[in-house]
C-alpha positions in Angstrom: -82.1 17.1 35.4 -79.8 14.1 34.9 -79.4 12.3 38.2 -76.0 10.9 37.4 -73.1 13.2 36.5 -71.3 10.6 34.4 -74.4 10.2 32.1 -75.1 14.0 31.9 -74.5 16.5 29.2 -72.2 18.3 31.6 -69.8 15.4 31.7 -69.9 15.1 27.9 -69.0 18.8 27.7 -65.9 18.7 29.9 -62.9 20.2 28.1 -59.2 20.1 28.2 -57.6 23.3 29.7 -56.1 24.1 26.3 -59.6 24.1 24.8 -60.8 26.6 27.4 -58.0 29.0 27.1 -58.6 30.0 23.5 -59.1 33.6 22.4 -61.4 33.8 19.3 -60.1 35.4 16.2 -62.5 38.4 16.3 -61.2 39.1 19.9 -57.6 38.7 18.8 -58.2 41.3 16.1 -59.0 43.7 19.0 -55.8 42.8 20.7 -57.4 40.6 23.4 -54.8 38.4 25.0 -55.5 35.2 27.0 -54.8 37.3 30.1 -57.4 39.9 29.0 -59.8 37.0 28.3 -59.5 35.6 31.8 -59.7 39.0 33.3 -63.0 39.9 31.6 -64.6 36.6 32.6 -63.4 37.1 36.1 -64.8 40.6 36.2 -68.2 39.5 34.9 -68.3 36.6 37.4 -68.0 39.1 40.2 -70.7 41.2 38.6 -73.1 38.2 38.6 -72.2 37.5 42.3 -72.8 41.1 43.4 -76.1 41.4 41.5 -77.3 38.1 42.9 -76.9 39.4 46.4 -79.3 42.2 45.7 -82.0 40.0 44.0 -81.5 37.3 46.7 -81.1 34.2 44.7 -79.5 30.9 45.8 -75.8 30.4 45.4 -76.6 27.5 43.0 -78.3 30.0 40.6 -75.2 32.2 40.7 -72.9 29.2 40.0 -75.1 28.1 37.1 -75.2 31.6 35.6 -71.4 31.9 35.7 -71.0 28.4 34.2 -73.3 29.4 31.3 -71.3 32.6 30.8 -68.1 30.7 30.6 -69.5 28.1 28.3 -70.8 30.8 25.9 -67.2 32.1 25.4 -65.9 28.7 24.5 -67.9 29.1 21.3 -68.5 32.8 20.9 -66.3 35.9 20.8 -66.7 38.8 23.2 -66.9 41.1 20.2 -70.0 39.3 19.1 -71.5 38.6 22.5 -71.0 41.7 24.7 -69.9 40.4 28.2 -72.1 42.6 30.3 -75.3 41.7 28.5 -74.3 38.0 28.4 -73.7 38.0 32.1 -77.0 39.6 32.8 -78.8 37.2 30.5 -77.1 34.1 31.9 -78.3 35.1 35.4 -81.8 35.4 34.1 -81.6 32.1 32.3 -80.0 30.3 35.3 -82.8 31.6 37.6 -85.3 29.8 35.3 -83.2 26.7 34.9 -82.8 26.3 38.6 -86.5 27.1 39.3 -85.7 30.3 41.2 -87.1 32.7 38.6 -86.2 36.3 38.7 -88.0 38.9 36.6 -85.8 40.3 33.9 -87.1 43.8 34.7 -85.8 43.4 38.2 -82.4 42.5 36.9 -82.3 45.7 34.8 -83.5 47.8 37.7 -80.8 46.5 40.2 -77.9 46.4 37.7 -78.5 50.0 36.8 -78.5 51.0 40.5 -75.3 49.0 41.1 -73.4 50.0 37.9 -75.2 53.0 36.3 -72.3 53.9 34.0 -71.7 50.4 32.7 -75.3 49.2 32.2 -77.2 52.3 31.4 -77.9 51.4 27.8 -79.5 48.0 28.5 -83.2 47.5 28.7 -85.6 44.6 29.2 -85.7 43.9 25.5 -82.0 43.5 25.3 -82.0 40.6 27.8 -84.9 38.9 26.1 -83.2 39.3 22.8 -79.9 37.9 24.0 -81.6 35.0 25.8 -82.2 33.0 22.6 -78.6 33.7 21.4 -77.2 32.4 24.7 -79.4 29.3 24.5 -78.1 28.6 21.0 -74.5 29.1 22.1 -75.1 26.6 24.8 -76.7 24.2 22.3 -79.6 24.2 24.7 -77.7 22.2 27.3 -78.7 23.7 30.6 -77.7 20.9 33.0 -75.0 22.0 35.4 -73.6 19.8 38.2 -71.9 21.8 41.0 -69.4 20.8 43.8 -71.9 21.8 46.5 -73.7 18.5 46.9 -70.5 16.4 47.0 -68.9 18.9 49.3 -71.7 18.6 51.9 -71.6 14.8 51.7 -67.8 14.7 51.9 -67.6 17.0 55.0 -70.2 14.9 56.7 -68.4 11.6 55.8 -65.1 13.0 57.0 -66.7 14.0 60.3 -65.0 17.4 60.2 -66.4 19.3 63.1 -64.2 22.3 62.7 -66.7 25.1 61.9 -64.0 27.4 60.6 -62.6 24.8 58.3 -66.1 24.1 56.9 -66.7 27.8 56.3 -63.3 28.1 54.6 -64.0 25.2 52.3 -67.4 26.6 51.2 -65.8 29.9 50.5 -63.1 28.3 48.4 -65.7 26.4 46.4 -67.5 29.7 45.7 -64.2 31.3 44.6 -63.7 28.5 42.0 -66.4 30.1 39.9 -64.0 33.0 39.3 -62.0 30.5 37.3 -62.8 28.0 34.5 -62.5 24.8 36.7 -66.2 23.9 36.3 -65.6 23.5 32.6 -62.6 21.2 33.0 -63.0 19.1 36.1 -65.7 16.9 37.6 -67.5 18.8 40.3 -66.8 16.2 43.1 -63.1 16.5 42.4 -63.2 20.3 42.7 -64.9 19.8 46.1 -62.1 17.4 47.2 -59.5 20.0 46.2 -61.2 22.6 48.2 -61.3 20.3 51.3 -57.7 19.5 50.8 -56.7 23.2 50.8 -58.8 24.0 53.8 -57.4 21.0 55.7 -53.8 22.1 55.1 -54.7 25.7 56.1 -56.3 24.5 59.3 -53.6 21.9 59.9 -56.1 19.1 60.0 -54.7 15.7 59.1 -57.4 13.9 57.1 -54.9 11.8 55.0 -56.5 8.5 56.1 -59.9 9.8 54.9 -58.6 10.8 51.5 -56.9 7.3 51.2 -60.2 5.6 51.9 -61.7 7.4 48.9 -59.3 5.7 46.5 -59.2 8.9 44.5 -56.2 9.9 42.5 -54.7 12.5 44.8 -52.4 13.8 42.2 -55.4 15.0 40.2 -56.9 16.6 43.4 -53.7 18.3 44.3 -53.3 19.7 40.8 -56.7 21.3 41.0 -55.7 22.7 44.5 -52.6 24.2 42.9 -54.7 25.9 40.2 -56.8 27.4 42.9 -53.8 28.6 45.0 -52.3 30.0 41.8 -55.5 31.9 41.2 -55.4 33.4 44.7 -51.8 34.5 44.1 -52.6 36.1 40.8 -55.8 37.7 42.2 -53.7 40.0 44.2 -52.3 41.6 41.0 -55.8 42.4 39.5 -56.3 46.1 39.4 -59.0 48.4 38.1 -56.5 49.7 35.5 -56.0 46.2 34.1 -59.7 45.6 33.9 -60.2 48.9 32.1 -57.5 48.2 29.7 -58.9 44.8 28.8 -62.4 46.2 28.2 -61.1 49.1 26.2 -59.7 46.6 23.6 -63.3 45.5 23.1 -64.2 49.2 22.5 -66.2 49.1 25.7 -66.1 51.5 28.6 -66.1 49.4 31.8 
């Protein structure tokens, strides 16, 4: 894996927000809106997270799988690449890329226990068949840098001894994978935005520490606002909205 983010394929693949929020023509023909697009990706991110809890893989594997899934839909439509199968395959691929290998048959076993109605039709051969398609959609670029390493270093450097604040910060970072931030922003800046939100929430004044970083705080605060907007919109997500979005893909969620 590339040791330096700025020299990595991850950095070279960072996109503008406008490039991420694009619905492919095949999906548009099914009536998929940008809101539907975001909702389906959010739904599949939560499926990956829940499945990962049962197969007991590291959070880094989960984060990489979700990043793969979101990268796939930059290039491929949901009509062509069925979201549930893509999510399952991305978790399998991420487990190998992050050297925490999970057997594909175990994924099939647990996903059918968790969501019997949604995943009943998928078998081992389906995951293995989709794996090559996902790799091609990713252009075989499997390197993903995450905010976790930077977050740990930042919290230590800032000498934040507030256990609750640290827990809140880690939780916010995990929640960012329910969004497309990892496709748009450098991971270290996402970590800073999460620390900023947590510090405001806990009323911790670490302004001097942020100033010593010589980081553009406008960029950090803009990411923080994106995260807070997500939390606000998250409250309006209902099962009915999810069902409606999937129905447009002629799928039964």
